[in-house]
C-alpha positions as CSV (number, residue, x, y, z in Angstrom):
1,X,-12.7,18.0,-1.4
2,X,-9.3,19.0,-0.1
3,X,-8.7,22.6,0.5
4,X,-7.1,24.8,-2.1
5,X,-3.5,25.7,-2.1
6,X,-1.3,28.1,-4.0
7,X,0.7,26.1,-6.6
8,X,3.4,28.0,-8.5
9,X,2.6,27.5,-12.1
10,X,3.3,28.6,-15.7
11,X,1.5,28.2,-18.9
12,X,3.8,27.7,-22.0
13,X,2.0,29.2,-25.0
14,X,3.0,30.1,-28.7
15,X,1.7,32.1,-31.6
16,X,1.2,29.0,-33.6
17,X,1.9,25.2,-33.7
18,X,5.5,24.3,-34.5
19,X,7.0,27.2,-32.5
20,X,8.6,24.9,-29.9
21,X,6.1,24.6,-27.0
22,X,6.8,20.9,-26.4
23,X,10.5,21.3,-26.4
24,X,10.3,24.3,-24.0
25,X,7.6,22.8,-21.8
26,X,9.2,19.3,-21.6
27,X,12.6,20.8,-21.1
28,X,11.5,23.0,-18.2
29,X,9.8,20.1,-16.5
30,X,12.9,18.0,-16.6
31,X,15.2,21.0,-15.7
32,X,13.1,21.8,-12.6
33,X,12.9,18.1,-11.7
34,X,16.7,18.0,-12.0
35,X,16.9,20.6,-9.4
36,X,15.0,18.6,-6.9
37,X,11.5,20.2,-7.4
38,X,8.4,18.1,-7.6
39,X,7.0,19.1,-10.9
40,X,3.3,18.7,-12.0
41,X,3.0,18.3,-15.8
42,X,-0.1,19.3,-17.7
43,X,-1.2,19.6,-21.4
44,X,-3.9,21.9,-22.6
45,X,-6.5,19.9,-24.9
46,X,-7.1,16.3,-25.8
47,X,-3.5,15.4,-26.8
48,X,-2.4,12.0,-25.4
49,X,1.2,12.1,-26.7
50,X,2.9,15.0,-25.2
51,X,1.8,14.0,-21.6
52,X,3.9,10.8,-22.2
53,X,7.1,12.9,-22.7
54,X,6.0,15.1,-19.7
55,X,5.8,12.2,-17.5
56,X,9.2,11.0,-18.6
57,X,10.6,14.5,-17.8
58,X,8.8,15.0,-14.4
59,X,8.5,11.5,-13.0
60,X,4.7,12.1,-12.5
61,X,1.8,11.2,-14.7
62,X,1.0,13.8,-17.4
63,X,-2.5,15.1,-17.2
64,X,-4.8,16.9,-19.6
65,X,-6.7,20.1,-19.0
66,X,-9.5,20.4,-21.6
67,X,-12.2,23.0,-21.1
68,X,-14.3,21.6,-23.9
69,X,-14.4,18.0,-22.8
70,X,-14.8,18.6,-19.2
71,X,-16.2,22.0,-18.9
72,X,-14.4,25.3,-17.8
73,X,-15.6,24.7,-14.2
74,X,-13.5,21.5,-13.9
75,X,-10.2,22.9,-15.2
76,X,-8.9,24.3,-12.1
77,X,-10.1,21.4,-9.8
78,X,-8.5,18.8,-12.1
79,X,-5.3,21.0,-12.1
80,X,-5.1,21.1,-8.3
81,X,-5.8,17.4,-8.2
82,X,-2.8,16.6,-10.4
83,X,-0.6,19.2,-8.7
84,X,-1.1,18.0,-5.2
85,X,2.3,17.9,-3.3
86,X,4.2,19.6,-6.1
87,X,6.4,22.6,-5.9
88,X,5.7,23.9,-9.3
89,X,3.4,23.1,-12.2
90,X,4.1,23.5,-16.1
91,X,1.2,23.6,-18.4
92,X,2.0,23.2,-22.1
93,X,-0.5,24.9,-24.4
94,X,-2.2,23.8,-27.6
95,X,-1.9,25.3,-31.1
96,X,-1.7,29.1,-31.2
97,X,-2.4,30.7,-27.9
98,X,-6.0,31.9,-28.8
99,X,-6.8,28.9,-30.9
100,X,-9.8,27.1,-29.3
101,X,-12.7,24.8,-30.3
102,X,-13.9,25.6,-33.8
103,X,-16.7,28.1,-33.7
104,X,-16.6,28.4,-30.0
105,X,-14.6,31.5,-29.4
106,X,-11.9,31.2,-26.8
107,X,-13.3,27.9,-25.3
108,X,-10.5,25.3,-24.7
109,X,-7.8,27.6,-25.9
110,X,-4.5,28.0,-24.1
111,X,-5.6,31.4,-23.2
112,X,-8.9,30.3,-21.9
113,X,-7.1,27.7,-19.7
114,X,-4.5,30.2,-18.5
115,X,-7.4,32.5,-17.4
116,X,-9.1,29.7,-15.6
117,X,-5.8,28.8,-13.8
118,X,-4.9,32.6,-13.2
119,X,-1.5,31.6,-14.4
120,X,1.1,33.6,-16.1
121,X,2.0,32.8,-19.7
122,X,5.3,32.4,-21.2
123,X,5.1,32.8,-24.9
124,X,7.5,30.7,-27.1
125,X,8.3,32.6,-30.3
126,X,9.9,30.9,-33.4
127,X,12.2,33.8,-34.3
128,X,13.9,32.0,-37.3
129,X,12.8,34.5,-39.8
130,X,12.4,37.8,-38.0
131,X,14.3,40.4,-35.9
132,X,12.6,43.7,-35.0
133,X,9.2,42.4,-36.1
134,X,9.3,40.1,-33.1
135,X,8.3,43.1,-30.8
136,X,5.1,43.7,-32.9
137,X,4.1,40.1,-32.8
138,X,4.6,39.8,-28.9
139,X,3.0,43.1,-28.3
140,X,-0.1,41.9,-30.2
141,X,-0.3,38.6,-28.3
142,X,0.3,40.4,-25.0
143,X,-2.4,43.0,-25.5
144,X,-5.1,41.1,-27.4
145,X,-6.8,39.9,-24.2
146,X,-6.1,42.0,-21.0
147,X,-7.2,39.1,-18.8
148,X,-4.3,36.9,-20.1
149,X,-1.0,37.8,-18.5
150,X,2.0,37.3,-20.7
151,X,4.9,37.4,-18.3
152,X,7.6,37.2,-21.0
153,X,9.0,35.2,-23.9
154,X,11.4,32.5,-24.8
155,X,12.9,32.9,-28.2
156,X,13.4,29.7,-30.1
157,X,15.4,28.8,-33.2
158,X,17.7,31.9,-32.9
159,X,20.5,31.8,-35.5
160,X,23.4,33.6,-33.9
161,X,24.6,36.0,-31.3
162,X,23.9,38.9,-33.7
163,X,20.3,37.6,-34.3
164,X,19.8,37.3,-30.5
165,X,21.0,40.9,-29.8
166,X,18.7,42.3,-32.5
167,X,15.7,40.3,-31.0
168,X,16.5,41.3,-27.4
169,X,16.9,45.0,-28.4
170,X,13.5,45.0,-30.0
171,X,11.8,43.3,-27.1
172,X,13.5,45.5,-24.6
173,X,12.1,48.5,-26.3
174,X,8.6,46.9,-26.0
175,X,9.1,46.3,-22.4
176,X,8.7,42.4,-22.6
177,X,11.1,40.3,-20.5
178,X,13.1,37.6,-22.4
179,X,13.4,34.4,-20.1
180,X,15.5,32.4,-22.6
181,X,17.0,32.0,-26.1
182,X,17.3,28.7,-27.6
183,X,19.3,27.8,-30.7
184,X,18.1,25.0,-33.0
185,X,19.5,21.7,-31.9
186,X,18.9,18.7,-34.2
187,X,18.9,16.0,-31.3
188,X,15.9,17.7,-29.7
189,X,13.7,16.9,-32.6
190,X,11.4,14.0,-31.9
191,X,10.1,11.7,-34.7
192,X,6.5,12.1,-35.9
193,X,4.0,10.0,-37.6
194,X,0.5,10.2,-39.1
195,X,-1.0,11.4,-35.8
196,X,1.9,13.5,-34.3
197,X,4.9,12.6,-32.2
198,X,5.7,8.9,-31.8
199,X,4.6,8.0,-28.2
200,X,7.3,7.3,-25.4
201,X,6.1,3.8,-25.0
202,X,7.2,3.0,-28.6
203,X,10.8,4.5,-28.4
204,X,11.6,4.6,-24.6
205,X,15.4,4.7,-24.9
206,X,15.4,7.4,-27.7
207,X,12.7,9.3,-25.8
208,X,14.8,9.4,-22.7
209,X,17.7,10.9,-24.8
210,X,15.3,13.4,-26.4
211,X,14.0,14.6,-23.1
212,X,17.5,14.9,-21.7
213,X,18.5,17.0,-24.7
214,X,15.5,19.3,-24.2
215,X,16.4,19.7,-20.6
216,X,20.1,20.6,-21.4
217,X,19.0,23.1,-23.9
218,X,16.4,24.8,-21.7
219,X,18.9,24.6,-18.7
220,X,21.6,26.4,-20.8
221,X,19.3,28.9,-22.6
222,X,16.7,29.9,-20.0
223,X,16.8,31.8,-16.7
224,X,15.2,29.0,-14.5
225,X,15.2,31.3,-11.5
226,X,13.3,34.0,-13.1
227,X,10.9,31.6,-14.5
228,X,10.4,29.9,-11.1
229,X,9.8,33.5,-9.6
230,X,7.1,34.2,-12.3
231,X,5.5,31.0,-11.4
232,X,5.5,31.7,-7.6
233,X,3.6,35.0,-8.5
234,X,0.5,33.0,-9.3
235,X,-1.9,33.1,-6.4
236,X,-4.4,30.6,-4.9
237,X,-7.2,29.3,-6.9
238,X,-10.7,29.8,-5.4
239,X,-11.6,26.1,-5.6
240,X,-10.7,22.8,-4.2
241,X,-9.0,19.9,-5.9
242,X,-11.1,17.3,-7.8
243,X,-11.4,14.1,-6.0
244,X,-12.5,10.8,-7.6
245,X,-14.0,9.3,-4.5
246,X,-15.8,12.5,-3.5
247,X,-17.4,13.0,-6.9
248,X,-18.6,9.2,-6.8
249,X,-19.5,9.3,-3.1
250,X,-17.1,6.5,-2.5
251,X,-14.4,5.6,0.0
252,X,-11.0,6.3,-1.3
253,X,-8.7,3.3,-2.1
254,X,-6.4,2.2,0.8
255,X,-3.2,4.3,0.6
256,X,-1.4,1.6,2.8
257,X,-1.9,-1.3,0.5
258,X,1.6,-2.5,-0.4
259,X,3.0,-2.2,-3.9
260,X,3.3,-5.1,-6.2
261,X,0.5,-7.2,-7.8
262,X,-2.8,-5.8,-6.8
263,X,-5.0,-8.2,-5.0
264,X,-8.5,-8.8,-6.1
265,X,-11.3,-6.9,-4.3
266,X,-13.4,-8.9,-2.0
267,X,-16.0,-9.6,-4.8
268,X,-13.3,-10.3,-7.3
269,X,-14.1,-7.3,-9.4
270,X,-11.0,-6.8,-11.7
271,X,-11.3,-4.2,-14.5
272,X,-8.5,-5.0,-17.1
273,X,-7.1,-1.9,-19.0
274,X,-5.2,-2.3,-22.3
275,X,-1.8,-0.7,-22.2
276,X,1.6,-1.3,-23.9
277,X,2.9,0.3,-27.1
278,X,-0.4,-0.3,-29.1
279,X,-2.7,1.4,-26.6
280,X,-1.1,4.5,-25.2
281,X,-4.0,6.9,-25.1
282,X,-5.8,7.2,-21.8
283,X,-6.6,9.8,-19.2
284,X,-5.4,9.1,-15.7
285,X,-8.7,10.1,-14.2
286,X,-10.4,7.0,-15.9
287,X,-8.4,4.5,-13.8
288,X,-8.9,6.8,-10.6
289,X,-12.7,6.8,-11.1
290,X,-12.8,3.1,-11.6
291,X,-10.8,2.5,-8.4
292,X,-13.0,4.9,-6.6
293,X,-16.1,3.0,-7.9
294,X,-14.7,-0.1,-6.3
295,X,-12.8,-1.9,-9.1
296,X,-9.3,-3.2,-9.1
297,X,-7.6,-1.8,-12.1
298,X,-5.1,-4.1,-13.8
299,X,-3.1,-3.1,-17.0
300,X,-2.2,-5.7,-19.5
301,X,-0.4,-5.6,-22.9
302,X,-2.3,-7.0,-25.9
303,X,1.1,-7.3,-27.7
304,X,2.6,-9.6,-25.2
305,X,-0.1,-11.1,-22.8
306,X,-1.9,-14.1,-24.1
307,X,-4.6,-13.9,-21.4
308,X,-6.6,-11.3,-19.7
309,X,-5.8,-10.6,-16.1
310,X,-7.1,-13.2,-13.7
311,X,-10.7,-12.6,-12.7
312,X,-11.3,-9.9,-15.3
313,X,-14.9,-8.7,-14.9
314,X,-14.7,-5.8,-17.4
315,X,-12.5,-4.5,-20.0
316,X,-11.3,-1.0,-21.0
317,X,-9.4,-0.6,-24.3
318,X,-8.5,3.0,-25.0
319,X,-6.9,4.8,-27.9
320,X,-3.5,4.3,-29.5
321,X,-1.8,2.9,-32.7
322,X,-3.2,-0.6,-33.4
323,X,-2.7,0.1,-37.2
324,X,0.9,0.2,-36.5
325,X,0.9,-3.1,-34.7
326,X,-1.9,-4.8,-36.7
327,X,0.3,-7.9,-37.4
328,X,1.5,-8.3,-33.9
329,X,-1.9,-7.9,-32.4
330,X,-3.4,-10.4,-34.9
331,X,-0.6,-12.9,-34.1
332,X,-1.6,-12.9,-30.5
333,X,-4.5,-15.3,-31.2
334,X,-5.0,-16.4,-27.5
335,X,-5.7,-13.1,-26.4
336,X,-8.0,-12.2,-29.2
337,X,-10.1,-15.3,-28.4
338,X,-10.0,-14.3,-24.7
339,X,-11.3,-10.8,-25.6
340,X,-14.1,-12.4,-27.7
341,X,-15.1,-14.8,-25.1
342,X,-15.4,-12.2,-22.4
343,X,-17.6,-10.0,-24.7
344,X,-19.7,-13.0,-25.4
345,X,-20.6,-13.4,-21.7
346,X,-22.0,-9.9,-21.7
347,X,-19.4,-8.5,-19.5
348,X,-18.8,-4.7,-19.9
349,X,-16.3,-3.7,-22.5
350,X,-15.5,0.0,-23.2
351,X,-13.5,0.7,-26.4
352,X,-12.5,4.0,-27.8
353,X,-10.9,4.5,-31.2
354,X,-7.9,2.0,-31.1
355,X,-10.1,-0.2,-29.0
356,X,-12.9,-0.1,-31.6
357,X,-10.5,-1.2,-34.3
358,X,-9.2,-4.0,-32.1
359,X,-12.7,-5.4,-31.6
360,X,-13.4,-5.5,-35.4
361,X,-13.4,-8.5,-37.5
362,X,-10.2,-7.3,-39.2
363,X,-7.8,-4.4,-39.5
364,X,-6.0,-3.8,-42.8
365,X,-6.7,-7.4,-43.6
366,X,-5.3,-8.7,-40.4
367,X,-7.7,-10.7,-38.2
368,X,-8.8,-8.9,-35.0
369,X,-11.0,-10.0,-32.1
370,X,-14.1,-10.3,-34.2
371,X,-16.3,-9.0,-31.4
372,X,-17.9,-6.6,-33.9
373,X,-19.0,-7.5,-37.5
374,X,-17.1,-4.7,-39.0
375,X,-13.9,-4.1,-40.7
376,X,-11.3,-1.3,-40.3
377,X,-8.6,0.1,-42.6
378,X,-6.1,2.9,-42.8
379,X,-6.9,5.9,-45.1
380,X,-5.2,9.2,-46.1
381,X,-8.0,11.5,-44.6
382,X,-7.5,12.8,-41.1
383,X,-10.7,12.9,-39.0
384,X,-10.1,15.4,-36.3
385,X,-12.2,17.6,-33.9
386,X,-14.3,18.0,-31.0
387,X,-17.8,16.4,-31.0
388,X,-21.0,16.9,-29.1
389,X,-22.7,13.5,-28.7
390,X,-25.8,11.9,-27.1
391,X,-26.0,8.4,-26.2
392,X,-28.5,6.6,-28.6
393,X,-28.8,3.2,-26.7
394,X,-28.6,2.0,-23.2
395,X,-25.0,0.7,-22.6
396,X,-22.7,-0.3,-19.9
397,X,-21.4,3.3,-20.0
398,X,-24.6,5.4,-20.1
399,X,-28.4,5.4,-20.5
400,X,-29.8,6.6,-23.7
401,X,-30.1,10.4,-23.8
402,X,-26.9,11.0,-21.8
403,X,-25.0,13.9,-23.2
404,X,-21.3,13.9,-23.5
405,X,-18.5,15.7,-25.4
406,X,-15.8,13.9,-27.1
407,X,-12.9,14.1,-29.5
408,X,-12.1,12.3,-32.8
409,X,-8.5,11.8,-33.9
410,X,-7.9,9.0,-36.5
411,X,-6.7,8.1,-40.0
412,X,-8.8,5.0,-40.2
413,X,-12.4,4.1,-41.2
414,X,-14.7,1.3,-40.0
415,X,-17.5,-0.1,-42.1
416,X,-20.2,-0.1,-41.2
417,X,-19.7,3.0,-39.0
418,X,-22.5,2.1,-36.6
419,X,-24.2,-1.1,-35.4
420,X,-28.0,-1.9,-35.2
421,X,-27.7,-0.2,-31.9
422,X,-25.4,2.7,-32.2
423,X,-23.3,4.2,-29.4
424,X,-23.7,7.9,-30.2
425,X,-25.6,10.3,-32.2
426,X,-23.2,13.1,-33.2
427,X,-24.1,16.5,-34.8
428,X,-20.8,17.9,-36.0
429,X,-19.4,18.0,-38.7
430,X,-22.5,16.2,-39.9
431,X,-25.4,14.5,-38.2
432,X,-24.7,10.8,-37.9
433,X,-25.0,7.6,-35.9
434,X,-21.6,6.3,-34.7
435,X,-20.2,3.3,-32.8
436,X,-21.6,0.0,-31.4
437,X,-23.6,-1.2,-28.5
438,X,-24.0,-4.9,-28.2
439,X,-24.5,-7.0,-25.1
440,X,-22.0,-5.3,-22.7
441,X,-19.9,-3.7,-25.5
442,X,-19.7,0.0,-26.1
443,X,-17.3,0.7,-28.9
444,X,-16.8,4.1,-30.7
445,X,-14.3,6.5,-32.2
446,X,-15.1,9.0,-29.7
447,X,-12.6,9.8,-26.9
448,X,-14.4,11.0,-24.0
449,X,-13.1,12.3,-20.5
450,X,-15.0,10.6,-17.8
451,X,-14.4,13.4,-15.2
452,X,-17.2,15.3,-17.0
453,X,-19.6,12.4,-16.3
454,X,-18.3,10.4,-13.5
455,X,-21.5,8.3,-13.3
456,X,-19.9,6.6,-16.4
457,X,-17.4,4.9,-14.2
458,X,-19.9,4.0,-11.5
459,X,-22.3,2.5,-14.1
460,X,-19.5,0.5,-15.8
461,X,-18.3,-1.0,-12.4
462,X,-22.0,-1.8,-11.4
463,X,-22.5,-3.6,-14.7
464,X,-19.2,-5.6,-13.9
465,X,-20.8,-6.7,-10.7
466,X,-24.0,-7.7,-12.2
467,X,-23.0,-9.3,-15.6
């Protein structure tokens, strides 16, 4: 692994969801980038949508830091991997600062990740309905865990100059620095849907405008020099950067290979990865592991491409919003048939959540790929939470008995919920079998992070070679 370096870094936290973390974190990333800094964007937890806005703001891929999915020991190495070559890193927290995995104490909370990164925290406080009480709130968060260093606050949704003066006076008496004051600005609001913000891929032009508005608000309302100085106070981490080739024991991809269409590897091993507006949920490390395992990763768009990439030996279909695009996905009959034909050959197919729906016989009455004898539909109930899982059947991803942690996040239901050979046995919130294994297909609602089990990528690529 590459040697550790000291990366200036900040964690943006809040007392609760809805306080303005995404606005502040994304605005900071864009504002620092506009000053010529190479900014490394990160998000605590399994959220796929915020990293899209982070990538737009920073010009670099947004990466997740999840102590539940990957284990606490991988948080700092994965952070250093993403932050290589950067001048500063901004980490957006999740929920309230001390809110972690249910029943697991601090595990996977923003505070936990801040401690693992030895990073100072900036607390974003929604001050819209308080004045002097803000000092008590901030004092409580700053003193709750002495291992978490709250370096200061950014006050959000401040109503007026008078309101600001009262807030500053209260926090000054408490000895807490104020790094910024933001007024409510309508154009910074980003549209939401049943699973959160609308992804960048679905509203590219409007998303650019939203990020620009966030950057302008942060630039005008925050002391960027003081925030950068706070970030520079974070010391070196006592570990090395995660490296996909090293964890797989493989040679890294050739960095001198020219840009443009990726040539096939000598054995023609192409792994096609679904992208576009309907399939926006993925972790960057998955593609990096597939590359390190010897595959050539080629992205395609199931909304537009009528065929799989030439030479496809395996297929990865991650999460997203196929329910929003059910009619368009169904209308692309040539691709649906191509996916079905590939699965019939026994080629490895890894499908998570949205990918599972796409492989079903139908989704909300619209014909899908028909790889699985199951139907899917939207419903009102949100299924959300971390899961401990064990592989029930040998598959293209794992041998039976392999334990992995995952995350569910959907408002759909698939019937039946498991095939004759299930993918996973899940314990929480109730014991059940989940997902499908048939021929080379592994399809499930469970989102997993392959960095926690890199052998998954190696096994998948090996199956691509032999199927």
